[in-house]
TIMAR-720013 format. One line per 4 residues: number of its first residue (from 1); for each residue y, x, z of C-alpha. Coordinates in pm, 1 decimal, padded with zeros to 6 digits. Example, Ala and Ser with C-alpha at 12.3 -4.5 7.8 and 13.67 -1.06 7.14 Angstrom:
<mipas>
1 = -00450.0 01230.0 00780.0  -00106.0 01367.0 00714.0
</mipas>
This chain:
<mipas>
1 = 00000.0 00000.0 00000.0  00354.1 00115.2 -00074.7  00558.9 00101.4 00247.3  00938.2 00099.9 00242.3
5 = 01198.1 00145.3 00516.2  01541.6 -00011.6 00492.9  01733.8 00203.1 00737.8  01635.8 00554.0 00839.3
9 = 01804.3 00596.5 01175.9  01663.8 00763.4 01487.5  01383.5 00514.3 01549.7  01269.0 00486.0 01186.6
13 = 01276.0 00865.1 01154.7  01062.6 00891.7 01469.5  00806.6 00649.5 01321.5  00787.9 00847.1 00998.3
17 = 00755.6 01180.5 01178.0  00476.9 01052.0 01400.1  00296.3 00881.3 01115.3  00326.2 01192.6 00895.7
21 = 00099.2 01376.3 01138.6  -00181.7 01123.3 01087.3  -00431.3 01041.3 00814.9  -00262.0 00702.0 00767.5
25 = 00035.2 00870.3 00601.9  -00191.3 01027.1 00340.7  -00339.8 00687.7 00250.3  -00011.2 00516.6 00160.8
29 = 00309.0 00583.2 -00031.4  00630.5 00582.6 00171.4  00987.1 00532.2 00051.2  01320.0 00460.5 00219.4
33 = 01674.0 00340.6 00157.5  01976.1 00410.8 00376.8  02347.8 00403.4 00304.0  02373.3 00734.1 00492.7
37 = 02229.3 00995.3 00255.8  02169.2 01271.3 00518.1  01924.3 01040.7 00696.7  01717.8 01016.7 00377.7
41 = 01742.0 01389.5 00313.8  01597.1 01457.0 00660.0  01268.1 01277.1 00584.2  01221.0 01387.2 00222.6
45 = 01033.9 01704.2 00330.2  00778.4 01478.1 00500.1  00691.6 01314.0 00167.7  00917.1 01007.9 00181.4
49 = 01075.4 00906.8 -00150.4  01442.5 00809.4 -00138.9  01530.3 00482.9 -00317.1  01878.8 00415.9 -00454.5
53 = 01917.3 00056.1 -00332.1  01753.5 -00207.0 -00111.7  01679.9 -00442.3 -00403.2  01458.5 -00183.2 -00575.6
57 = 01273.9 -00105.3 -00253.9  01206.9 -00473.6 -00178.0  01073.1 -00541.8 -00527.9  00839.5 -00240.1 -00533.6
61 = 00695.4 -00221.7 -00179.5  00412.4 -00431.2 -00038.2  00541.3 -00379.3 00317.2  00914.6 -00366.1 00389.4
65 = 01022.3 -00241.9 00733.1  01366.5 -00361.3 00843.5  01499.7 -00074.6 01054.3  01873.6 -00143.9 01055.7
69 = 02075.6 -00240.6 01364.2  02008.6 -00597.7 01486.2  02366.8 -00703.5 01408.6  02317.6 -00597.7 01043.7
73 = 01997.6 -00798.0 00984.0  02163.0 -01128.2 00873.7  02387.6 -00958.7 00617.0  02096.3 -00751.6 00483.5
77 = 01877.5 -01059.9 00438.9  02155.3 -01264.6 00280.9  02245.4 -00991.1 00032.7  01882.4 -00943.8 -00074.3
81 = 01748.6 -01297.5 -00043.8  01664.6 -01324.1 -00414.7  01464.3 -01001.1 -00409.5  01269.3 -01104.6 -00098.9
85 = 01188.1 -01445.5 -00247.4  01084.8 -01302.4 -00584.6  00868.9 -01014.9 -00456.1  00742.9 -01178.2 -00133.1
89 = 00667.4 -00851.5 00050.0  00519.5 -00834.4 00399.2  00834.8 -00803.0 00615.0  00820.8 -00602.9 00937.4
93 = 01120.6 -00597.8 01172.3  01188.8 -00339.1 01442.7  01516.5 -00505.5 01546.6  01545.6 -00565.5 01920.7
97 = 01640.6 -00915.2 02034.4  01580.7 -01061.8 01687.5  01314.0 -01336.5 01679.9  01109.2 -01375.0 01361.9
101 = 01234.8 -01731.3 01325.9  01589.3 -01602.5 01277.4  01467.1 -01380.3 00993.9  01278.2 -01654.3 00811.4
105 = 01570.2 -01893.4 00866.4  01805.7 -01646.6 00696.8  01566.9 -01610.6 00404.3  01512.5 -01983.7 00368.6
109 = 01136.2 -01964.7 00314.0  00820.6 -01900.3 00517.4  00791.3 -01527.4 00465.1  00493.5 -01323.4 00578.5
113 = 00662.8 -01145.1 00865.9  00595.0 -00942.8 01177.8  00783.9 -00783.1 01464.5  00701.5 -00446.8 01612.1
117 = 00864.6 -00282.3 01911.6  00791.7 00092.3 01916.4  00978.6 00362.3 02103.7  01126.3 00702.2 02026.2
121 = 00813.5 00882.1 02150.4  00657.8 00792.0 01815.2  00784.4 01125.1 01681.0  00522.3 01306.2 01891.6
125 = 00248.9 01043.2 01851.4  00311.6 00900.9 02197.4  00471.8 00560.9 02137.9  00370.0 00227.3 02286.6
129 = 00424.0 -00046.7 02025.8  00413.7 -00424.2 02061.5  00296.4 -00612.8 01751.7  00336.2 -00981.0 01663.1
133 = 00258.7 -01140.0 01324.7  00344.2 -01493.8 01217.1  00083.1 -01731.1 01076.6  00154.4 -01641.4 00714.9
137 = 00045.2 -01277.4 00749.3  -00288.0 -01196.6 00583.9  -00566.1 -01039.6 00791.5  -00567.2 -00720.4 00586.5
141 = -00189.2 -00689.2 00621.6  -00213.7 -00720.3 00998.5  -00478.8 -00448.7 01009.3  -00263.4 -00220.6 00795.6
145 = 00029.9 -00278.0 01030.8  -00183.6 -00209.7 01338.8  -00317.7 00109.4 01179.8  00040.4 00211.7 01101.5
149 = 00144.6 00160.4 01465.2  -00165.7 00339.4 01595.4  -00078.3 00637.4 01378.3  00208.2 00722.7 01615.8
153 = 00068.1 00598.2 01950.0  -00082.2 00287.8 02106.9  -00048.9 -00061.1 01951.9  -00061.4 -00382.9 02156.3
157 = -00084.1 -00728.5 01998.9  00104.4 -00987.9 02202.3  00293.1 -01313.8 02172.4  00656.0 -01287.9 02069.9
161 = 00762.0 -01440.2 02403.7  00653.1 -01113.7 02570.2  00872.5 -00891.2 02351.8  01174.1 -00900.4 02582.0
165 = 00987.3 -00754.9 02877.3  00788.6 -00519.0 02654.4  01111.7 -00388.6 02504.5  01203.5 -00273.9 02855.2
169 = 00879.7 -00122.5 02986.9  00776.9 00003.6 02642.7  01109.6 00062.4 02469.6  01377.4 00141.6 02729.4
173 = 01156.7 00316.4 02985.0  01137.2 00651.0 02800.7  01505.8 00691.3 02890.6  01427.6 00605.8 03253.6
177 = 01144.6 00861.5 03250.5  01366.2 01129.6 03095.2  01614.8 01071.1 03379.2  01335.2 01107.5 03634.7
181 = 01212.7 01432.7 03476.5  01565.3 01571.2 03470.1  01623.1 01470.2 03833.6  01304.5 01651.4 03940.8
185 = 01410.5 01960.8 03751.1  01765.1 01959.4 03893.0  01624.2 01931.8 04244.0  01412.2 02240.4 04175.0
189 = 01717.9 02427.1 04043.7  01888.6 02356.4 04377.9  01615.7 02560.1 04544.5  01631.6 02851.7 04302.9
193 = 01406.3 02770.4 04006.5  01535.5 02817.8 03651.9  01612.9 02486.8 03478.6  01397.8 02555.4 03169.1
197 = 01090.8 02627.8 03380.1  01159.0 02333.9 03611.1  01185.5 02096.0 03314.9  00857.8 02217.5 03168.4
201 = 00676.1 02179.1 03498.9  00824.4 01833.7 03565.3  00745.3 01708.4 03213.8  00390.2 01843.6 03223.9
205 = 00331.4 01680.9 03562.1  00461.9 01344.2 03441.4  00239.5 01373.7 03132.8  -00065.2 01456.2 03344.7
209 = 00008.7 01175.3 03589.1  00031.6 00924.3 03301.0  -00300.7 01049.8 03163.1  -00454.7 01007.7 03507.7
213 = -00339.7 00644.1 03529.2  -00475.9 00569.8 03180.0  -00808.8 00741.3 03245.1  -00864.9 00603.9 03595.7
217 = -00983.7 00260.3 03704.5  -00783.6 00299.3 04024.5  -00454.2 00125.1 04098.0  -00155.9 00365.7 04089.2
221 = -00102.8 00309.5 04461.2  -00458.6 00432.1 04524.6  -00374.1 00745.3 04328.9  -00061.9 00787.9 04543.2
225 = -00276.8 00768.6 04856.1  -00514.5 01030.7 04716.3  -00227.5 01278.8 04679.3  -00075.2 01207.0 05021.8
229 = -00235.0 01405.5 05305.1  -00162.1 01284.8 05660.8  00151.3 01455.9 05785.5  00185.2 01646.8 05458.2
233 = 00467.4 01721.7 05215.9  00384.8 01447.5 04962.4  00398.9 01157.1 05209.0  00728.5 01297.5 05334.8
237 = 00869.7 01277.8 04980.6  00717.8 00934.7 04911.4  00871.4 00781.9 05225.7  01207.6 00939.3 05135.9
241 = 01192.1 00775.8 04792.0  01112.4 00442.4 04956.6  01399.3 00476.8 05204.9  01639.2 00553.2 04918.1
245 = 01533.8 00238.7 04730.0  01334.7 00403.1 04450.0  01128.8 00094.3 04359.8  01430.4 -00135.0 04393.6
249 = 01626.5 00086.7 04154.2  01343.8 00070.2 03897.4  01317.3 -00308.5 03931.3  01694.9 -00343.5 03893.8
253 = 01694.3 -00129.6 03578.1  01413.3 -00337.2 03426.2  01587.3 -00664.0 03511.0  01921.3 -00548.3 03368.3
257 = 01763.6 -00438.0 03039.7  01550.8 -00754.2 03022.8  01850.6 -00982.5 03067.7  02041.1 -00791.6 02799.0
261 = 01753.3 -00841.1 02554.7  01728.4 -01212.1 02640.6  02102.3 -01255.8 02586.8  02072.8 -01089.4 02245.1
265 = 01782.5 -01319.2 02152.6  01963.3 -01633.9 02267.3  02268.7 -01551.6 02056.9  02047.4 -01543.8 01747.6
269 = 01876.5 -01876.3 01819.6
</mipas>
């Protein structure tokens, strides 16, 4: 299948870079259109063909990935409605807070459409991606989309109603985790360790801890208890985090991002 991207910003570039490291990339032809030429130039070395306009891409690709900013989706669909209706490609949106119904309403016909919600970790094959397809999508198209998402991480089919919360724990949380890693490293710098080394150690430990959660059948709190020796250093740090409102801060961040996503969705309905 020929797969085309309309928009080649940071997220789309991350998807391409992650996918390019997999066998999936070798099985399909990829092309892209973006009004910003340097963005296209950056992915050409990966084997992506630059297309001169959106109309050409829509009419020649079996799967069209809409990777522009959410606010630009309506104008993009309106300007290319004739091409979408004539070619009837499988449309995949990565736009946050943009329900599929708003896309099909703009087009004026029941398009075969899907939403995916990946994250920036796709560039290193470590994304978590939510996937939802409407009833018009063919079984083989869904499998191709799932294989595409698996090529740069894990793919999770779910109802569209779950996308708002997924966009937080799967989409926003890398930023939260980066902050946590940086905070650990800065604390180590305070006690004399070089920042570069501290960052590497903190990142490796977070990576290993995530692998432990995924590989274990134990609840994370059980894993916490396994690390905490009575009267030891770890339980001292854990209780300090609790006293400083660590969990409350995480919950507040999730709620704030969730409400923002819901507000975006409601404006489009």
